[in-house]
Structures are given as structure tokens and as C-alpha cells.
C-alpha positions in Angstrom: -30.8 -22.5 -37.0 -30.6 -19.9 -40.1 -26.9 -19.6 -41.4 -26.2 -16.1 -40.2 -27.7 -16.8 -36.6 -25.3 -20.0 -36.5 -22.4 -18.0 -37.6 -23.3 -15.5 -34.7 -23.6 -18.1 -32.2 -20.5 -19.6 -32.9 -18.7 -16.2 -32.8 -20.1 -15.4 -29.4 -19.0 -18.9 -28.3 -15.3 -18.4 -29.5 -15.3 -15.1 -27.9 -16.7 -16.8 -24.4 -14.0 -19.4 -24.7 -11.1 -16.8 -25.3 -12.5 -14.9 -22.1 -12.5 -17.9 -20.0 -8.9 -18.9 -21.0 -7.1 -15.8 -21.4 -5.9 -13.9 -18.3 -7.4 -10.8 -17.4 -4.6 -8.7 -17.5 -0.6 -8.9 -18.4 0.1 -8.4 -14.6 -1.2 -11.9 -14.1 1.5 -13.6 -15.9 4.2 -11.6 -14.4 6.1 -13.0 -11.3 8.3 -10.8 -9.2 10.8 -11.9 -7.1 11.5 -10.5 -3.8 14.9 -10.7 -1.9 15.3 -10.5 1.9 18.0 -10.8 4.4 18.4 -14.1 6.9 21.0 -12.2 9.1 20.0 -11.1 12.5 22.7 -10.2 14.7 24.5 -6.8 15.3 28.3 -7.2 16.2 27.8 -5.9 19.6 24.3 -4.6 20.1 22.1 -6.8 22.1 19.0 -5.8 19.9 18.2 -8.1 16.6 18.4 -6.9 12.9 16.9 -8.5 9.9 14.4 -7.3 7.4 13.0 -3.8 7.9 9.3 -4.7 7.5 7.9 -1.9 5.9 10.4 -2.3 3.1 8.5 -5.5 1.9 5.0 -4.7 3.1 4.8 -1.5 1.0 6.4 -3.0 -2.0 4.3 -6.1 -1.5 1.1 -4.2 -1.2 1.5 -2.1 -4.3 2.3 -5.3 -6.4 -0.8 -7.2 -4.7 -3.1 -4.6 -5.8 -2.1 -5.0 -9.1 -2.5 -8.9 -8.8 1.3 -9.5 -9.4 2.5 -12.7 -8.5 5.4 -12.8 -5.9 8.0 -15.1 -4.5 10.2 -14.5 -1.8 13.9 -15.6 -1.5 16.6 -15.5 0.9 20.4 -16.4 0.9 19.7 -19.4 3.1 15.9 -19.9 2.5 13.7 -20.6 5.3 12.8 -18.1 8.0 13.5 -14.4 7.5 14.1 -12.4 10.6 12.2 -9.1 11.1 14.1 -6.3 12.6 12.3 -5.6 16.2 12.6 -1.6 15.5 10.5 -2.3 12.3 7.6 -4.3 13.7 5.3 -1.2 13.8 1.8 -2.8 13.8 0.2 0.8 14.3 1.2 1.2 10.5 -1.9 -0.1 8.7 0.2 -1.7 5.8 2.6 -3.6 8.1 -0.6 -5.0 10.4 -2.6 -5.9 7.4 0.2 -8.4 6.3 1.6 -9.4 9.5 -1.9 -10.6 10.3 -2.2 -12.4 7.0 -1.3 -16.1 7.3 -0.1 -16.8 3.9 2.1 -13.9 4.0 3.4 -15.1 7.1 4.3 -18.5 6.0 6.3 -16.8 3.0 8.3 -15.2 5.7 8.8 -18.3 7.6 9.5 -20.7 4.3 11.4 -18.3 1.9 12.8 -20.1 -0.9 16.5 -20.6 -1.4 18.4 -19.2 -4.5 19.0 -22.5 -5.9 15.3 -23.3 -6.0 15.0 -20.0 -8.5 14.6 -19.9 -12.3 15.4 -16.5 -13.3 13.6 -16.9 -16.3 10.4 -17.1 -14.2 10.7 -13.1 -13.4 10.6 -10.0 -14.9 11.5 -8.1 -11.9 13.5 -8.7 -8.8 13.4 -6.6 -5.8 15.9 -6.5 -2.6 14.2 -5.4 0.4 16.6 -3.9 3.2 17.2 -3.9 7.0 20.7 -3.7 8.3 20.7 -7.6 8.1 21.2 -7.1 4.5 24.8 -5.6 4.6 26.0 -9.1 5.9 24.3 -11.7 3.7 23.2 -9.8 0.3 26.3 -8.6 -1.2 28.4 -11.7 -1.2 26.0 -14.3 -2.3 27.2 -15.2 -5.8 24.0 -17.3 -6.7 21.9 -14.3 -6.1 24.3 -12.2 -8.4 23.7 -14.7 -11.1 19.8 -14.6 -10.9 20.2 -10.7 -11.2 22.3 -10.6 -14.0 20.0 -13.3 -15.9 17.1 -11.2 -15.1 18.6 -8.1 -16.2 20.3 -9.3 -19.4 16.8 -10.8 -20.4 15.4 -7.2 -20.4 14.0 -7.6 -16.9 14.1 -5.0 -14.3 16.3 -4.7 -11.0 15.2 -2.7 -8.1 16.2 -2.3 -4.5 15.7 -0.1 -1.6 17.6 1.4 1.4 20.2 -1.4 2.7 18.7 -3.7 0.1 20.9 -2.0 -2.5 23.8 -3.9 -0.8 22.6 -6.9 -3.0 23.7 -5.0 -6.3 27.1 -4.1 -5.1 29.0 -7.1 -6.6 26.8 -8.1 -9.5 28.5 -8.3 -12.9 27.0 -8.4 -16.4 28.6 -10.9 -19.1 30.9 -8.8 -20.1 32.7 -8.4 -16.7 31.5 -4.7 -15.7 29.3 -4.1 -12.6 26.0 -3.7 -13.2 25.7 -0.4 -11.0 29.1 1.1 -12.9 28.3 4.3 -14.3 24.6 3.9 -13.6 22.5 6.4 -11.2 21.4 4.9 -8.0 20.7 5.5 -4.4 20.6 3.9 -1.3 20.7 4.5 2.8 23.0 7.5 3.0 26.1 8.1 5.5 24.1 10.8 7.1 21.0 8.6 7.5 23.5 5.9 9.2 24.7 8.4 11.4 21.5 9.6 12.5 20.5 6.1 13.3 23.5 5.6 15.6 24.5 2.5 14.0 28.1 3.4 12.5 29.9 1.4 15.0 28.0 -1.7 14.3 27.8 -1.7 10.1 30.5 -3.4 8.2 30.5 -0.3 5.8 28.8 2.9 4.5 26.5 1.6 1.7 27.1 5.3 0.2 30.6 5.1 0.0 30.8 1.4 -1.5 28.5 2.6 -4.3 30.7 5.2 -5.1 33.8 3.1 -4.9 31.9 0.7 -7.7 31.7 3.5 -10.1 27.9 4.5 -9.4 26.6 7.9 -9.6 25.1 8.3 -6.0 22.3 10.7 -5.5 20.2 11.2 -2.4 17.6 13.6 -0.8 18.7 16.7 0.7 16.6 16.0 3.7 17.2 12.5 5.4 14.4 9.8 5.5 12.7 11.6 2.7 11.0 9.7 0.0 13.6 9.3 -3.1 14.3 6.9 -5.7 16.7 7.0 -8.7 16.1 5.3 -12.1 18.5 4.5 -14.6 17.2 2.4 -17.8 16.1 -0.8 -16.0 17.5 -0.2 -12.7 15.4 1.5 -9.7 16.7 2.2 -6.2 15.1 3.8 -3.4 17.0 5.6 -0.5 15.4 4.6 2.6 12.4 2.6 4.2 10.0 5.7 3.0 10.9 5.1 -0.8 9.7 1.3 -0.9 6.3 2.2 -2.3 7.5 4.6 -4.7 9.9 2.2 -6.2 7.4 -0.5 -6.6 4.9 2.1 -8.5 7.8 3.2 -10.7 8.6 -0.5 -11.5 5.0 -1.3 -12.6 4.6 2.1 -14.5 7.8 1.1 -16.5 6.7 -2.6 -17.0 3.3 -2.0 -18.1 2.2 1.6 -18.9 4.9 2.6 -21.2 
């Protein structure tokens, strides 16, 4: 073979090898950790609570379309209960994932916090549902995971009652993660409109303010609204989950 032709052949071969072994996009290398509640009981109401389904499916769908790898963890591991009020399968996104066997398997077999290596993840996301008010705020292992991801220049995100998971997270310097940060979360007005005031252990809006956060919200209840402060993204209510996901991807890959 002529030397120039031989050179071209090996050059082409090397490009093919690189193409085969290199990932298609940077998203394929990124893993996201999604945190969901295990808590399903209200103090007095007969109905069950748990995860608000769309706060998971909307976020999951945005990430899945970009081929981002996702793990689901819960305080106890194992089965994640779904708030029966949120099991709305006329919603195409909810139906798509509820009928997906692999997705349902993740919900039935979530990881426990002790199985998680924070170094594997560039983004953590707390989904909500009222159940989150009972078991996300006090889990110290989850708090350590959040701190580790954040201090490794990863992103922290949460929506609605999932923001409870950030209330007690402290950084290595002893300060609270959300102190002096602009954040949002389920508002007092929205809680009152849901008629669950007598059931919840606290008002999330009030707790965020007590922690020194700068709380903001939409003028109209239940409207999509997010807040971002450096590498912290929070959404006010279930309708904000998709926008939280989109903003996180934008910050990680498009800037």
C-alpha cells in the first residue's frame, strides 16, 4: 500500500476506534441521584400520602430525554409509596412511566443512603409529596450526601415539599446550605388551599425563613416557579418539577 494511503487508512481507523469507545455526549457520563420519601401516613387523615408522582416523572422525563443516568434513593430504601391523590394517569407523562416496568422496579427497590457514593453524582434532586415532611429533613446520611455533592461543585435541587430535605443540611464550615440563599418551596397559602394545615408537622415556608433563607414565591398559587442561587435550584410546587430539571441541565451542560 502507498505510504500516504496507508497513513490515511490508519488515521481513519483511529478515528473509528475513538468513535466506538468514546461516549456520545457528556450527559451519558453524568449520574443524577433522586431522593424520594418512604413515609405514607397522615396523623389523622385516612388517605395515604407519600411521593407526589409528577414531581418524579416530570423531572425524570427531562433527564431521560438527554440520556442522563438516574438512581433513586429513599431514607429507608425499598418501596416508595405514591400519594393516591397524585396517581393521575390521564397525565401522559405519569402514565408513560407508571406503565414502564423498569421505572416501577426502581420505585419498588430504591437504594438506601448507605449504598450511595456521593462522588458518583453531579446532581441531587429531592422530589416532594407530603410524606417528605416526615422523613427527609432529619436524615443525617442524606444530609452528608448533599453536602458532599455540593462541595464537590455539584448541583443541589428540590421541588415542593422535597425542599424539606435541605432544611438541616450543613456545609463543612458549619453554616446551613440554604442560609442567605434564595429558595422557594411549597408556600403557606398553597398548604392552606390544600386543606392539610392540621396534618402537616410544620409550614415549609416558615422553616425556610427560620433557617435564614430568602424565600420567594409566585404571586399566584400553584403556578410554575423556580428559584436559583449559585448551584442550588428549588421549585415551588409540583408544576415546577420540569423547569427545575431543565434549568439544572442548562447549568451543567450549556453554559
